[in-house]
C-alpha positions, 0 to 999 in steps of 0.5 A, a space after each residue: 902302400 899295401 892293399 892291407 893299408 888301403 883297406 885299413 884306411 877305408 875302415 878308419 874312414 868309416 869310423 871317423 867320417 870325412 874330415 874337412 882339414 887333413 895333413 898327411 906326413 910322408 905323402 909321396 905317392 910311391 905305390 898308393 896314397 892316403 889321399 886316394 881314400 881321404 882326398 875328397 876335401 879341398 883342404 888336404 895338405 901333403 908333406 914329404 922330404 922329397 918332391 913328387 906326386 901328392 907332395 904339396 910341400 917339401 918339408 920335414 915333419 920335425 920342422 912342420 911349424 916353420 911353415 905358415 900353412 901348418 899351425 897348432 890345432 888346425 887339422 881334423 885328421 893327421 895321417 902318417 903311413 909307412 913313414 916313422 921307420 924312415 924318421 930318425 926322430 919320429 918322436 919329435 914328428 909324433 909330438 908335432 902331429 899331435 900338436 897340429 890336431 884339433 881337439 877331437 881330431 884323429 891321428 892315423 899311423 901305419 908302420 911296417 912290422 918286424 917281418 918287413 925287410 929293411 928298405 932305405 928310402 932314404 934310410 930305415 931305422 925302426 920297426 914298431 909293435 902294437 904296444 908302441 902304438 898303445 903306450 906311445 903313439 896314442 897315449 892319452 887319446 880316446 877311441 884308440 884302435 890298434 891292429 897287428 897284421 900278419 900275412 897268411 904265409 908269415 911263419 913267425 905269426 906270433 913273433 913278428 907282424 908284417 904291419 901295424 895300423 892304428 888310430 886315436 882321437 885327441 881329447 
């Protein structure tokens, strides 16, 4: 997790407050975790396809409703940071994430932009832009905020963002 994503999560928390029930998709702590920002609640569940630090359940987001700990409209916040590029069926996971949110709950997503090189973990399939967030990720949601982030040294600033961050509230 980059310092820019950590900063984005802290700003998002200022907007949405401290949710009581949290589900994090792709929770394996490789270089930082959303749990460090939002983990003040005892009802925080992190899932990932690999066991490790900050992973409570080894589970694919495509299959999240096969687990009794995850039910429709259970969570105040669902977080998915730097995971969709590794998810071959990200649109299935996205719909599951929205289904897991309570009405009024928040969805936070971050992804690398096109300036980020391929990084297999275990595979790397996609890159996204702000338009994807607005027209797909947060379609039909309220209070949507999306930002494309460019590092200062990025020479292709107008073409390929380094990261994309966003959130929206289920209505």
